[in-house]
C-alpha positions as CSV (number, residue, x, y, z in Angstrom):
1,M,-28.9,-10.9,9.9
2,S,-25.8,-8.9,10.9
3,I,-23.9,-6.8,8.4
4,P,-20.2,-7.6,8.2
5,I,-18.2,-4.7,9.5
6,A,-14.7,-5.9,8.6
7,P,-14.5,-4.0,5.3
8,L,-15.6,-0.8,7.0
9,Q,-13.1,-1.2,9.8
10,S,-10.3,-1.6,7.2
11,L,-11.5,1.5,5.3
12,K,-11.6,3.6,8.4
13,R,-8.0,2.5,9.2
14,I,-6.9,3.5,5.7
15,E,-8.7,6.9,6.0
16,S,-7.1,7.5,9.3
17,W,-3.6,6.7,7.9
18,V,-4.1,9.2,5.1
19,A,-5.5,11.9,7.4
20,D,-2.5,11.5,9.8
21,R,0.2,11.7,7.1
22,Y,-1.4,13.7,4.3
23,P,-4.0,16.0,5.7
24,D,-3.6,18.2,2.6
25,R,-5.0,15.3,0.5
26,L,-8.4,15.2,2.3
27,P,-11.2,14.5,1.8
28,F,-10.1,10.9,1.1
29,L,-13.7,9.6,1.1
30,R,-17.1,11.0,0.1
31,P,-20.1,11.4,2.4
32,P,-22.4,8.4,2.7
33,A,-24.8,7.3,-0.1
34,D,-28.3,7.4,1.2
35,A,-30.5,4.3,1.1
36,S,-32.6,5.6,-1.8
37,T,-29.4,5.9,-3.9
38,V,-28.4,2.3,-3.1
39,E,-31.9,1.1,-4.0
40,R,-32.0,3.2,-7.2
41,I,-28.7,1.8,-8.4
42,E,-29.8,-1.8,-7.6
43,R,-32.9,-1.3,-9.7
44,R,-30.9,0.3,-12.5
45,L,-28.4,-2.6,-12.6
46,K,-31.0,-5.3,-11.7
47,L,-28.4,-6.5,-9.2
48,K,-28.6,-6.9,-5.4
49,L,-25.5,-5.5,-3.7
50,P,-24.0,-7.7,-1.1
51,D,-24.4,-6.6,2.5
52,D,-20.7,-5.6,2.9
53,V,-20.9,-3.4,-0.2
54,R,-24.2,-1.8,1.0
55,N,-22.5,-1.2,4.4
56,L,-19.5,0.5,2.8
57,Y,-21.7,2.8,0.6
58,A,-23.9,3.6,3.6
59,A,-20.7,4.9,5.3
60,Y,-19.0,6.5,2.3
61,D,-20.0,6.9,-1.3
62,G,-16.6,6.1,-2.8
63,Q,-13.9,8.6,-3.3
64,P,-14.0,12.2,-4.6
65,E,-12.2,13.2,-7.7
66,G,-8.6,14.2,-6.9
67,A,-8.3,12.1,-3.8
68,P,-5.3,9.7,-3.7
69,T,-6.5,6.4,-5.2
70,L,-7.5,3.7,-2.7
71,Y,-5.9,0.7,-4.5
72,L,-2.9,1.2,-6.8
73,N,-4.1,3.5,-9.6
74,Q,-7.8,2.9,-9.1
75,R,-10.2,5.1,-7.3
76,W,-13.1,3.6,-5.3
77,L,-16.1,4.8,-7.5
78,P,-19.2,6.5,-6.2
79,L,-22.3,4.4,-6.8
80,D,-23.5,6.5,-9.7
81,L,-20.2,6.1,-11.4
82,V,-20.3,2.3,-10.7
83,A,-23.6,2.2,-12.6
84,V,-22.2,4.3,-15.5
85,A,-19.0,2.1,-15.7
86,W,-21.0,-1.1,-15.6
87,E,-23.4,0.1,-18.3
88,D,-20.4,1.2,-20.5
89,L,-18.7,-2.2,-20.1
90,C,-21.9,-4.0,-20.9
91,L,-22.3,-1.9,-24.1
92,R,-18.7,-2.5,-25.1
93,Y,-18.4,-6.2,-24.3
94,G,-22.0,-7.5,-24.1
95,R,-24.2,-8.6,-21.2
96,N,-22.9,-12.2,-21.2
97,V,-22.5,-14.0,-18.0
98,A,-20.7,-17.1,-19.3
99,L,-16.9,-16.9,-19.3
100,R,-14.0,-18.9,-20.7
101,R,-11.4,-20.2,-18.2
102,A,-7.8,-20.9,-19.0
103,A,-4.9,-22.2,-17.0
104,N,-2.4,-19.5,-16.2
105,T,0.9,-21.0,-15.2
106,D,2.8,-17.6,-15.1
107,S,0.5,-16.2,-12.3
108,P,0.3,-16.9,-8.6
109,F,-3.4,-17.4,-9.3
110,P,-4.2,-20.9,-10.7
111,M,-6.9,-19.8,-13.1
112,Q,-7.7,-16.7,-15.1
113,T,-10.9,-15.7,-16.9
114,T,-11.1,-14.3,-20.4
115,G,-13.8,-11.9,-21.4
116,W,-16.4,-9.8,-19.6
117,S,-19.4,-10.8,-17.4
118,A,-22.4,-8.6,-16.7
119,L,-22.3,-10.1,-13.2
120,W,-19.1,-8.2,-12.4
121,L,-19.6,-4.8,-10.7
122,P,-16.8,-2.3,-11.3
123,L,-16.2,-0.8,-7.8
124,F,-12.8,0.7,-8.6
125,G,-11.8,2.4,-11.8
126,S,-8.8,4.2,-13.4
127,P,-8.9,7.0,-15.9
128,R,-7.6,4.7,-18.6
129,G,-10.6,2.3,-18.2
130,D,-9.2,-0.5,-16.0
131,H,-11.4,-1.8,-13.2
132,Y,-11.4,-4.0,-10.1
133,C,-14.8,-5.7,-10.3
134,L,-16.8,-7.5,-7.7
135,D,-18.0,-10.9,-8.9
136,L,-21.7,-11.3,-8.2
137,W,-22.3,-14.6,-10.0
138,P,-24.6,-16.5,-7.6
139,G,-24.0,-19.9,-9.3
140,R,-20.4,-20.0,-8.0
141,P,-20.7,-19.7,-4.3
142,N,-17.0,-20.4,-3.8
143,R,-16.2,-17.4,-6.0
144,F,-19.0,-15.0,-5.2
145,G,-17.6,-11.7,-4.0
146,Q,-14.1,-12.2,-5.4
147,I,-12.4,-9.2,-6.9
148,I,-11.5,-9.5,-10.7
149,W,-8.9,-7.3,-12.3
150,F,-10.4,-6.0,-15.6
151,L,-7.7,-4.5,-17.9
152,Y,-9.3,-2.9,-20.9
153,D,-6.4,-3.7,-23.2
154,R,-5.7,-7.3,-22.1
155,P,-8.0,-10.4,-22.4
156,E,-6.9,-12.0,-19.1
157,R,-9.0,-11.4,-16.0
158,M,-7.1,-12.3,-12.8
159,V,-8.6,-12.7,-9.4
160,I,-6.7,-10.3,-7.1
161,A,-8.6,-10.9,-3.8
162,S,-11.1,-13.4,-2.6
163,S,-13.3,-10.6,-1.3
164,L,-13.6,-6.9,-0.9
165,S,-12.9,-7.3,2.8
166,Q,-9.6,-9.1,1.9
167,L,-8.6,-6.3,-0.5
168,L,-9.2,-3.5,2.0
169,R,-7.5,-5.4,4.8
170,R,-4.5,-5.9,2.5
171,V,-4.2,-2.2,2.1
172,A,-4.9,-1.3,5.8
173,D,-2.4,-3.9,7.0
174,G,0.2,-2.9,4.5
175,L,0.0,0.7,5.6
176,D,0.2,-0.2,9.2
177,K,3.3,-2.4,8.5
178,G,5.0,0.2,6.3
179,E,4.7,-2.1,3.3
180,W,2.3,0.3,1.5
181,C,2.6,4.0,1.0
182,L,1.2,6.9,-0.9
183,E,3.1,6.6,-4.2
184,A,3.3,9.7,-6.4
185,G,3.6,7.6,-9.6
186,F,0.1,6.1,-9.0
187,D,-1.1,9.1,-7.0
188,G,-2.5,6.5,-4.7
189,L,-1.8,3.8,-2.1
190,S,0.5,1.2,-3.4
191,D,2.8,-1.6,-2.2
């Protein structure tokens, strides 16, 4: 089975853009996570990471503290912090996997989810406690891998990308087209 390389290619394009324009803001990404770290985190969470996520962490273990955030105001978390954030969210909101769905007519996304699922993996995080989470619910193959926006102070959970690959490609393409930049207000990449 081949490992998808599209997310890694987008991430390298993003890193290159930052290095070219903001060399004083490096390092933008951390060194790779070793295979034992990935396996340890999977055992700790009792979740199998998808191949594209394993591939990304094999190349880079998230972003260092102080780097410009990768997506709006949220930093791509190192694996150990992913585990800490997931455990914290499960303690706060429970380890439920069932969710309520409600129509959201004010959003470009047709449905939104209310609540928390222990099958969401917080790959990105902000200092205030918001997260972009990877949906790992295997019972929904058409939604597996989508990125959920978890706002700690709001009940709605919108889907912001159909996959991690789509999210990273959105940033890389936006930087290439001049639609995204390093915004001081977010201290990160923004559209």
